[in-house]
N, C-alpha and C positions, 0 to 999 in steps of 0.2 A: 505494500498499500505505499509506500514511498513516493511521495509526491504526486501522487493521484487526488484530484479534488471530488469530493464527496458531496452530492447535496442531498440531506435528507430534512424530512417534514417529522412533527412529532416528536423532537429532540430537546424538549425541555424537562422530561419526565419519563419515568418506568423504559421500557425496553429501547425506548428510542434513544434516550441519553445515553444509556448504558453501551449500549454499542457504537455512537457517534465517540464516546471517552473513550474506546475501544480501538476504535480505526484511527483515531487521530492519534495515541499511543505506537500506535503503528506505522505512523509518518504521515499518514493522511491530512489533507486541509477539509477540514469539515466549513460547509457552507448551509448553515442553520434559518431554515424556515419556521416561523414561531407567529403565533397570535400575539403574544405577549413581549412587547418590548423590555420592558422589566425583566420578565422571566428569562427574555433569550439573552440578554446582556451577562445575567447571573450564570446561567448555562456556558457563555463562551468564555467567561472569567474563568470556570473550571477547566475548559479545554486547555487554555493559555497557562495553565500553570501546570497542566502535565506535558503541553506540548509548545514553548513560550517560543521558540524560531518560527511557528507557522502562522502565516495570516490567516485565522478562519474569519468567516465572515458570516453578518448576521441581515437576514430580509423576513422585515414585518408585514403580516398580511391576514385577513380571514378567509379562510379554504370554505367557508359556505358561501362566498360570494362568487360568481363567474368571473365578476371584472377583476376581482382581486388575484384571482387564479393566473388569470391572462396577466394582468400586470406584473406577479412577481415572476412569473417566465419568463417575460420580456427584459424586465430589469435583469436576472441573473442570466438568460442568453448574452445579453449586451455586454455583462461585466468579464464573464469567462470565456476563455479562448473554446477552453473543452470541460466537457462533465464526463468523469471517469466512472462514477457510481449513481444512480440517483434512487434512495429508498425512499417509497411512498409509504409512510407509517402512521400519518394522523389518522386519526380515527375517535369515534363515538358511538356512543348508544343512549337513545332518548326516549322518554319514558311518553312523551305523547307527541301526539302528530301536530307539528305546525310545518309553512311554508317558509322557505326562504325568501329575498326578494327576487328572484330568478322563478318564482313559484315553484321550488323544487322541495320536496321533501329532504328534513335535514340529513337524516340518516344516509339517505342515496347520495347528496351532495356533497355531504365532507367524505363519506368510508369508500366513492366509485368517481364522482364527476371529478375531485380534484387530483385524483391518479391522473385520469384520462388526460386533463386538460393541462397538467403542468409536464406530465411526459410529452404530449404533443408540442409544449413550445419550446421544449431541449432538447427535440429530437435531431436538430442538429448538431447540437454541441456534442451530444452522445456519440453521434458519427464520427465526429472529429476526432476523437480518443481512439485511440489504438484496437482496446478491445473493452467496450465500455458493457455494463450492467446495468440493467434495471430491477431492482426488489421489491416488489409488493406484500407488503402485510397482511395475510389473508386469514384465516381459520376456520377449526372444524367445525364451527358453529354453521359454517356453508351447508352441513349436512342436515339442517332443518330447513332450509330455503328454496322455494323454487322460483322460479323465472316466469313470471307474466309480466313481458314488457309493457301490457296495455296497463297494468298497474303500478307502474315504477315508483308513484309518487302513494302507494299506499293508499287509495282515496278511500278505501272502504277495509273496514275490519282489522284496523290499525293495531298492532303489538309492538312494542319496544324490542324484542327478541326477535319477532320474526322479521321486522324490519332490516333490524342488525343482522341476521342467517342471510336475508335475501343479497346484502350489500358486499356481504363476504366471498357468497356466490360469484356476484357480479367481479370481484376481485382476480378471482380464478381463470373463468372466462377471458376477462380486459388481457390477462397472462397469453392465455393460447391464444387470441386470435394477434395480439403484440407479436408474439415469436412469429407466427406464420407472416406478418405482415413485414417484419425486419429479416427474415429469412434471406442469406447472401450478403448481410451487411454483416460488420466485427460486433455488432451490438446484440447482447443477451438478454433473457428476461426472465423471472422464476419467481414463486412466492410463495409464502410460507404461511405454517402454522406455528405460533409462537407458543400456545399454551395459555391457559387463563394464568395470570399473572398478577400478585398483590401490588399495585400503582396506582397512580390515581383516575385510573379507570373506574367508574361503578362511583367516586367520591364527589368529582365534578360533574355541575351540567345540570341536567334537567332529565331526573333518571328516572321519577315519581317513586311505584314502589319496588323498584328494582331496587332501587338504593337503601330503602326504607327496611327490606326484608330479606331479597336474595341474597344481594353482595355478600352482606354480613355475616350468612349461611355458610356462603362457598368461600370465603376469602382464607380462612385456615387452612384450606386444602389448596388456597393458589400457590403459584412457583412463584420464586424472587425473580426483581426484573433481569437481574445477571445471569437467572436460568434460562428467563424467557428469551433472553436478547444470544444466546448461542449460536440459534438455529439463523437469525440474521445477521450475524457477524459472518458467519460462515457462508451464509450464501452471497455476502457482498465480498469477501476477499480472498476465499479456500482456491489456490491456482488448479486443482484439481477439476474444479466446476469450469476452467474455460474452456467456451464453445458450447455449454451444456443449455439447454433455452427450453423455456414452454414447461418447466416441471414444478412440482406442489415438492414442498419441503416439512420435516416434520423430525425434532430429533436430531436435526444435520444429517437426516439420511430420508432418499427417496419416497413420497408417499404414493398412495392413490386418492385421489378425492371421488367424491361420489360421482353415480352417473350424469347427472344434470350438471356437475360441472366438468365433464367431456365432452358433452354437446356441441360441435365445432359450429353444425347451424344456428345455436342459441348466441354463441360467442362474436358469431358474422353479424347476427341481428343486433345484438347489443351494441355493437360499434356504431352499426349506422343511426341508431336510435341516440346514443352519446353524441354522437355529430350534428345532429337534428338538434339538441336540447342545448349545445353550445354555440350553434348558427355559425 
């Protein structure tokens, strides 16, 4: 990772922060995309403490808004000659259905559309690297999801876990279609399941009864952020994964996603719908 530039979302806490710090210690330059400037600067200070000679960078924006997603991608692309690794990691689960200013259901907007838009905006910078990697944080929660592209906004029968599972299914389908579209280039893409992690996930934000009842019960059985970050670090940096693309990883090993997550026709249709939503 010496001399490589890593762009990562969701790096101010949890597995994203652990992974980014580990990659910084390996010699990578970290470009943090954060919602909070204060938390982003605190995170950069920790990176600089571990790797003081490297000029890490911070970009602040709200990944719930398409205009912000596009702005962040454009600003990073203008500042960076190349991006060696893009880690799409920011995500959340919401306990109630609310729409963003773009009319998108929040879970779908943050957990899928932010991956889609940021990746598209940095595509040429990724292609400028000798062998770039795109790493998408998915989840085994995708196994509870079904893809109904007429209901991506969860307009009826909303449930926090249901919407989250749907978005994680989208992450895997997006990875598969992206791998197909990047075939023949030096850019690879893979996704991963980090496990249920004891982090800020479930503590911050609008989780409703999930935060009050479910998460406290599950937390004693959760992985530490350090455990959860291992697969993300591995997929982002392991030399033996050079040229490997389109895969789903868990515990730093190949894993088989659900049948719905292996539907290439659905993956292609999801891409088309995402393009239409971005405009």
